[in-house]
C-alpha positions in Angstrom: -30.5 20.0 10.3 -32.2 16.6 10.7 -33.0 17.4 14.4 -34.4 20.8 13.4 -36.6 19.1 10.7 -37.8 16.5 13.3 -38.7 19.2 15.8 -40.6 21.2 13.1 -42.6 18.1 12.2 -43.5 17.4 15.8 -44.6 21.1 16.3 -46.8 20.9 13.2 -48.3 17.6 14.4 -49.1 19.1 17.8 -50.7 22.2 16.3 -52.7 20.1 13.8 -53.9 17.7 16.5 -54.9 20.6 18.9 -57.4 21.9 16.4 -61.0 20.7 16.6 -62.2 19.3 13.2 -65.8 20.0 14.3 -65.2 23.6 15.1 -68.1 25.9 14.0 -66.8 29.5 14.1 -70.3 30.9 13.5 -71.8 29.0 16.4 -68.9 29.7 18.6 -69.2 33.4 18.0 -73.0 33.4 18.5 -72.6 31.6 21.9 -69.8 34.0 23.0 -67.3 31.3 23.9 -63.5 31.7 24.1 -61.0 29.6 22.2 -61.8 26.7 24.5 -65.6 27.0 23.9 -66.1 28.2 27.4 -67.5 31.4 29.0 -68.3 32.9 32.4 -71.7 32.4 33.9 -73.0 33.0 37.4 -74.0 30.1 39.6 -76.6 31.0 42.2 -77.1 28.6 45.0 -80.4 29.1 46.8 -80.2 28.3 50.5 -82.9 28.2 53.1 -83.3 31.8 54.3 -84.3 33.2 57.7 -88.0 33.6 56.9 -89.8 30.3 57.7 -93.2 31.5 56.4 -96.1 29.8 58.1 -99.0 31.4 56.2 -99.6 29.0 53.3 -101.3 31.5 51.0 -98.5 34.0 51.4 -95.9 31.3 50.8 -97.7 30.2 47.7 -97.8 33.7 46.3 -94.1 34.1 46.9 -93.4 30.8 45.1 -95.6 32.0 42.3 -93.4 35.0 41.9 -90.3 32.7 42.1 -91.5 30.7 39.1 -92.7 33.8 37.2 -89.3 35.4 37.6 -87.6 32.2 36.4 -89.8 32.3 33.2 -89.0 36.0 32.7 -85.2 35.3 33.1 -85.5 32.3 30.6 -87.4 34.4 28.0 -84.7 37.1 28.3 -82.0 34.5 27.6 -80.5 34.9 31.1 -81.6 31.6 32.8 -79.6 28.8 31.5 -80.1 26.0 34.1 -82.4 25.8 37.1 -83.6 23.1 39.4 -84.2 22.1 43.0 -81.6 20.3 45.2 -82.8 17.3 47.2 -82.8 17.4 51.0 -79.4 18.0 52.5 -77.8 19.1 55.7 -76.4 22.3 54.2 -79.7 24.1 53.6 -79.3 24.1 49.8 -82.6 24.3 48.0 -81.9 25.0 44.4 -79.6 26.4 41.7 -79.7 28.8 38.8 -77.0 29.2 36.2 -77.3 32.7 34.8 -75.9 34.1 31.6 -75.0 37.5 32.9 -72.1 39.9 32.2 -71.6 41.0 35.8 -72.6 40.4 39.4 -74.8 43.5 39.5 -76.9 42.2 36.6 -77.4 38.9 38.6 -78.6 40.9 41.6 -81.0 42.9 39.4 -82.4 39.6 37.9 -83.0 38.1 41.4 -84.9 41.2 42.6 -87.9 40.0 40.7 -88.2 36.9 42.9 -90.3 37.3 46.1 -88.8 34.2 47.7 -85.5 36.0 47.7 -86.8 39.4 48.6 -88.6 38.1 51.7 -85.7 35.8 52.6 -87.4 32.5 52.1 -84.3 31.8 50.0 -80.9 33.3 50.5 -78.8 33.4 47.3 -75.1 32.7 47.2 -73.6 34.0 43.9 -70.5 32.6 42.4 -68.7 33.1 39.1 -68.6 29.8 37.1 -66.7 28.9 33.9 -68.6 26.4 31.7 -69.3 25.4 28.1 -70.7 28.3 26.0 -73.1 25.7 24.5 -74.9 25.2 27.7 -77.9 27.5 26.7 -78.6 25.1 23.8 -80.0 22.6 26.2 -83.0 24.8 26.9 -84.1 24.4 23.3 -84.8 20.7 24.0 -86.0 20.8 27.5 -89.7 21.4 26.6 -89.6 18.4 24.3 -88.7 15.8 26.9 -91.0 16.2 29.9 -94.2 14.2 30.1 -95.8 15.7 33.2 -95.5 19.2 34.4 -94.3 19.9 38.0 
């Protein structure tokens, strides 16, 4: 009986310690996370594509489309993180983390980007499991930059 009581106390202690005292069920539900506060996203790695455009005006118009599509995805709540990757020997140019429910949605979102359509960039799409709170960082992004790119 003493052993059973000791095991019961240990079990209760483990269950109690495993619970997060800061847990906000309303926020967790709003962000769509699982019991670990995580969810599936899509990581898009933009790699150098086969089209090495020489015409500067055409290239600029493609990149204008690239940034306009990013803004559109952000406004729709789909773009969570984006940014360029510094020079490397793998041809990686940038990343997106997209809040999408399936791969086909990601492909549809990327179709609005001329740099992808004309193969300046080639997207590699991977499922990624990360914090459901990740989209909250965008709320603060516009408050911390001093100079625009």
